SEVO-777670 format. One line per 8 residues: their letters; for each residue x, y, z of C-alpha. Coordinates in Angstrom, 3 decimals. Layout:
N
a = X:Y:Z | ...
end
This chain:
328
mqkrnlgn = -2.872:16.348:7.993 | -3.611:14.264:11.205 | -1.273:11.826:12.499 | -1.799:8.152:13.502 | 0.493:5.366:14.941 | 1.699:2.027:13.366 | 2.286:-0.297:15.786 | 3.041:0.501:19.389
qglevsai = 6.793:0.831:18.731 | 6.591:4.352:18.246 | 6.207:5.085:14.134 | 4.180:7.763:13.666 | 2.718:8.789:10.256 | 0.079:11.144:8.544 | -3.348:9.282:8.747 | -3.008:8.812:4.736
glgcmgms = 0.344:8.221:2.900 | 1.202:8.062:-0.696 | 1.754:5.123:-2.420 | 5.103:5.676:-4.934 | 4.905:2.707:-7.031 | 2.635:3.807:-10.136 | 5.379:6.552:-11.054 | 7.589:3.772:-12.135
fsyapfpp = 6.083:0.352:-11.763 | 2.452:-1.752:-12.951 | 0.764:1.536:-14.486 | 2.378:2.499:-17.338 | 3.315:4.780:-19.153 | 4.752:6.618:-16.389 | 5.503:10.491:-15.852 | 8.447:11.944:-16.311
kedsisli = 10.830:11.249:-13.309 | 10.409:15.638:-12.789 | 7.272:15.296:-12.455 | 6.732:12.664:-9.783 | 9.193:14.624:-7.909 | 7.207:17.979:-8.024 | 4.263:15.482:-6.765 | 5.927:14.027:-3.706
rkavelgi = 7.459:17.328:-3.027 | 3.689:18.753:-3.015 | 2.524:15.916:-0.791 | 4.937:16.797:1.920 | 3.456:20.464:1.423 | 0.235:19.323:1.798 | 0.894:17.247:5.295 | 1.722:13.647:3.914
tffdtaev = 4.570:12.369:6.088 | 4.418:8.315:4.965 | 6.002:7.513:1.702 | 5.692:3.997:0.189 | 8.267:2.201:-2.219 | 10.394:-0.813:-2.892 | 13.070:-2.300:-4.362 | 11.185:-4.325:-6.943
ygpynnee = 9.466:-1.196:-8.335 | 11.197:-0.580:-11.681 | 12.851:-2.350:-10.259 | 15.383:0.348:-8.421 | 14.459:3.495:-10.087 | 11.181:4.296:-7.686 | 13.715:4.196:-4.511 | 15.736:6.664:-6.895
ivgqalqp = 12.926:8.819:-7.285 | 11.264:8.772:-4.135 | 15.042:9.372:-2.671 | 15.806:12.470:-4.758 | 12.208:14.082:-3.755 | 12.425:14.057:-0.223 | 16.043:14.285:0.437 | 15.596:18.042:1.474
fkneviia = 12.813:16.533:3.880 | 14.564:13.455:5.279 | 14.022:14.380:8.329 | 10.779:15.227:8.760 | 9.292:12.131:6.713 | 8.721:8.349:6.928 | 10.201:6.332:4.046 | 8.562:2.720:3.707
tkfgfniq = 10.242:0.469:1.337 | 10.502:-3.639:1.021 | 12.768:-6.456:0.422 | 11.851:-10.071:-0.894 | 12.146:-10.938:-4.759 | 14.964:-12.427:-6.584 | 15.888:-9.584:-9.104 | 17.824:-10.486:-12.106
egkmmgvd = 18.877:-8.673:-15.097 | 16.155:-6.200:-14.239 | 13.358:-8.626:-14.381 | 11.557:-10.225:-10.932 | 12.058:-13.702:-10.772 | 10.133:-14.860:-7.671 | 10.521:-14.622:-3.711 | 13.746:-14.567:-1.968
srpetirr = 13.829:-13.669:1.714 | 17.175:-15.507:2.759 | 19.404:-13.638:4.471 | 22.121:-12.792:2.161 | 18.744:-11.623:0.139 | 18.043:-9.281:2.883 | 21.061:-7.838:3.658 | 21.726:-7.094:-0.006
avegslkr = 18.449:-5.777:-0.523 | 18.986:-3.203:2.465 | 22.183:-2.158:1.299 | 20.766:-1.158:-2.354 | 18.019:0.826:-0.878 | 19.659:2.690:1.603 | 21.911:4.324:-1.189 | 19.152:4.615:-3.349
lgvecidl = 17.143:6.857:-1.138 | 20.032:8.772:-0.001 | 19.255:7.802:3.920 | 21.522:6.338:6.544 | 18.579:4.483:8.377 | 15.697:2.921:6.611 | 12.355:3.956:8.434 | 10.264:1.045:7.488
lyqhrvdp = 10.770:-1.990:6.415 | 8.528:-4.568:4.883 | 9.174:-8.106:3.799 | 7.242:-7.915:0.640 | 5.911:-11.602:0.204 | 6.372:-14.291:2.246 | 8.770:-16.879:1.207 | 7.727:-20.638:1.538
kvpiedva = 11.204:-21.741:1.286 | 12.554:-19.309:4.163 | 11.185:-19.374:8.197 | 9.611:-16.376:9.124 | 11.801:-16.601:12.452 | 15.075:-16.287:10.025 | 13.489:-13.419:7.999 | 12.316:-11.407:11.003
gtvrdlik = 16.074:-12.431:13.284 | 17.995:-10.458:10.199 | 15.466:-7.479:10.471 | 16.222:-7.615:14.121 | 19.892:-7.302:13.687 | 19.469:-4.533:10.976 | 17.815:-2.505:13.863 | 20.533:-3.443:16.402
egkvkyfg = 23.159:-2.189:13.710 | 21.174:0.931:12.947 | 20.300:0.086:9.424 | 16.680:-0.160:9.913 | 13.997:1.572:12.758 | 10.705:-0.705:12.470 | 9.761:-3.845:11.136 | 6.447:-4.888:8.668
lseagant = 5.313:-7.089:6.262 | 2.919:-7.562:3.978 | 0.419:-10.101:2.747 | 1.270:-12.069:5.041 | -1.411:-14.555:7.091 | -2.555:-14.786:10.944 | 0.496:-17.376:11.746 | 3.260:-15.808:9.726
ikkahaiq = 2.576:-12.739:11.633 | 2.368:-13.889:15.291 | 5.882:-15.800:14.893 | 7.601:-13.014:13.389 | 6.002:-10.776:15.995 | 7.567:-13.191:18.637 | 11.160:-12.775:16.984 | 10.867:-9.060:16.283
pvsalqse = 7.924:-6.949:17.141 | 6.145:-5.880:13.995 | 5.113:-2.643:13.441 | 2.798:-2.755:10.515 | 1.111:-4.834:7.937 | 0.421:-3.995:4.654 | -2.455:-5.920:2.093 | -4.681:-4.914:0.185
yslwtrqh = -7.993:-3.538:1.781 | -11.017:-1.291:0.296 | -14.333:-1.378:-0.058 | -14.412:-4.385:-2.761 | -11.441:-6.373:-1.339 | -12.315:-7.197:2.470 | -10.807:-10.629:3.468 | -8.917:-9.612:5.927
eteimpti = -11.245:-8.543:8.389 | -11.957:-12.476:9.085 | -8.348:-13.092:10.465 | -6.115:-10.757:10.148 | -7.072:-7.955:11.220 | -8.297:-9.159:14.907 | -4.936:-10.477:14.846 | -2.774:-7.367:14.375
eqlgigfv = -5.206:-5.176:16.737 | -4.637:-7.720:18.960 | -0.464:-7.604:18.853 | -0.826:-4.101:18.304 | 0.195:-3.652:14.929 | -0.716:-1.445:12.340 | -2.532:-1.774:8.906 | -1.312:-0.283:5.851
pfsplgkg = -4.171:-0.854:2.661 | -2.237:-0.377:-0.779 | -4.769:-0.320:-3.394 | -7.717:1.272:-1.499 | -8.893:2.652:-4.409 | -9.630:-0.449:-6.448 | -6.269:0.413:-8.398 | -8.769:3.417:-9.489
fltgtide = -11.889:1.865:-10.222 | -13.506:2.729:-7.043 | -13.001:6.603:-8.193 | -16.047:6.130:-10.901 | -13.458:7.022:-13.545 | -13.027:3.619:-15.309 | -15.831:2.301:-17.136 | -16.311:-0.816:-19.498
kkefaasd = -15.100:1.320:-22.695 | -11.721:1.855:-20.742 | -8.718:0.773:-22.605 | -5.599:-0.083:-20.688 | -2.048:0.236:-22.402 | -0.809:-3.845:-22.682 | 1.871:-2.602:-19.591 | -0.650:-1.809:-17.883
iraiipry = -1.361:-4.828:-15.088 | -4.927:-3.815:-14.718 | -4.922:-4.821:-18.585 | -4.869:-8.748:-17.728 | -6.672:-8.940:-14.012 | -9.593:-10.376:-14.058 | -11.963:-8.055:-11.795 | -10.786:-5.236:-14.485
ssdarvan = -12.123:-7.332:-17.492 | -14.758:-5.315:-19.317 | -17.777:-7.672:-18.260 | -16.517:-7.437:-14.893 | -16.473:-3.323:-14.771 | -20.056:-3.597:-15.632 | -21.086:-5.903:-13.138 | -18.793:-3.875:-10.568
qalvdvia = -20.550:-0.574:-11.137 | -23.116:-1.363:-9.113 | -20.441:-0.657:-6.060 | -19.391:2.248:-8.073 | -23.016:3.496:-7.560 | -23.186:3.007:-3.991 | -20.181:5.435:-3.090 | -21.259:7.690:-5.732
kfaetkna = -24.944:8.168:-3.690 | -22.884:8.872:-0.434 | -20.785:10.930:-2.343 | -23.307:13.202:-2.925 | -24.723:13.321:0.227 | -20.912:14.346:1.543 | -20.319:16.666:-0.590 | -17.567:14.571:-1.609
tnsqiala = -15.789:12.796:-4.354 | -15.699:8.759:-5.033 | -12.201:8.754:-3.863 | -12.694:10.556:-0.791 | -15.624:8.259:0.543 | -14.258:5.445:-0.259 | -10.883:6.274:1.383 | -12.672:7.743:4.525
wilaqkpw = -14.410:4.556:5.025 | -11.187:3.072:5.530 | -10.153:5.492:7.920 | -13.660:4.958:9.569 | -12.583:1.039:10.545 | -9.983:1.647:12.985 | -7.993:4.545:14.169 | -4.456:2.219:13.500
ivpipgtt = -5.221:1.894:9.788 | -3.266:4.265:7.466 | -3.997:3.897:3.552 | -1.739:4.600:1.101 | -3.325:5.855:-2.237 | -1.425:6.265:-5.513 | -1.244:8.977:-7.700 | 0.920:10.686:-10.534
kihrlien = -1.547:13.833:-10.883 | -1.486:16.768:-8.518 | -5.408:17.031:-8.454 | -5.928:13.676:-7.104 | -3.266:13.619:-4.498 | -5.334:17.458:-3.067 | -8.559:15.230:-3.772 | -7.551:12.118:-1.924
ngaagiqf = -6.058:14.277:1.121 | -9.709:15.630:1.374 | -10.691:12.192:2.584 | -9.379:12.849:6.096 | -11.573:15.367:6.591 | -14.861:13.051:6.092 | -16.781:12.182:8.545 | -19.079:9.269:9.139
speelsel = -21.849:9.114:11.833 | -22.099:5.303:13.094 | -25.335:5.320:10.933 | -23.928:5.977:7.679 | -20.813:4.365:8.110 | -22.996:1.072:8.892 | -25.419:1.848:6.067 | -22.347:2.376:3.669
taasekvk = -21.241:-0.917:4.822 | -24.289:-2.749:4.270 | -25.150:-1.561:0.965 | -21.757:-1.956:-0.162 | -21.834:-5.718:0.902 | -24.927:-6.329:-0.904 | -23.105:-5.909:-4.281 | -21.534:-9.381:-5.652
ivgtryte = -18.360:-8.750:-6.906 | -16.896:-9.996:-10.147 | -13.040:-11.087:-11.064 | -10.732:-12.108:-8.911 | -7.797:-9.624:-7.326 | -5.009:-11.375:-9.719 | -4.535:-14.025:-11.859 | -3.771:-17.171:-10.671
ameaatgi = -0.527:-16.913:-12.149 | 0.572:-13.881:-10.563 | -0.958:-15.446:-7.347 | 1.457:-18.662:-7.862 | 4.638:-16.639:-9.121 | 5.122:-14.551:-5.685 | 2.392:-15.251:-3.346 | 0.282:-11.882:-3.904
end
């Protein structure tokens, strides 16, 4: 597996990471803990060194799974986790990035992950009630104390990124990005490129839709987040199939799968981008890793990009209530 640098502070990771959220959050039913541990360790065997989790996933149990799985390899891998929500009695009660909340979250994450220092610590969502300078300052102090190595933001706007970076250099921005979610190309990506910040796309496979394995007949469990997201309604899936067809055409020419083409397209955008596809199946893990070996000529990349842009995507990526409640 090739390596890439996230930011200019020295953070080096595998070109493709592993998003672990779906092992215990959002995409129920969840696999047995033992299966998730086996998959994470298989990822290490395949050369993945970058693993993504968060306090709120579960809450809490996702960090425990990741920590237990990577305990034998903790000096060989990079674990990213996140703070930024008020969690009460196991429920997410909105954003909260007060300094005392950050410190409490970090202490909990250190214990659950079984590490003495968090490799990459993200603010999970911007908290409009807390100045980003206070957030960055708190993380700066945690870095000085040896509890955190690198600072990251998630789904933050350009101005927020600039303000935070001025207090404590930001190594990575994690936000949604894929062939059907590209709003960050206008302002965010030029900003982080100028500042020397890496980009970590989550949901690079469109929460599974871009793989071509989800059609309009698919029924999501009530506890599956896609059951309430407009972009994944049956009608939207019928309309959005046109993008899957575009990807499938290129997959055929490259003797690859849809997943590999979608991930390879992201990797080809910039050398400082590291996608973190999630999966609970080892054969999908192996398939996703294969994307790192796919190369596009400039003409092929332009053709794929242009063809995808002709498809009008139907449905928003989250509900209005979700946007308002979490700032997603």
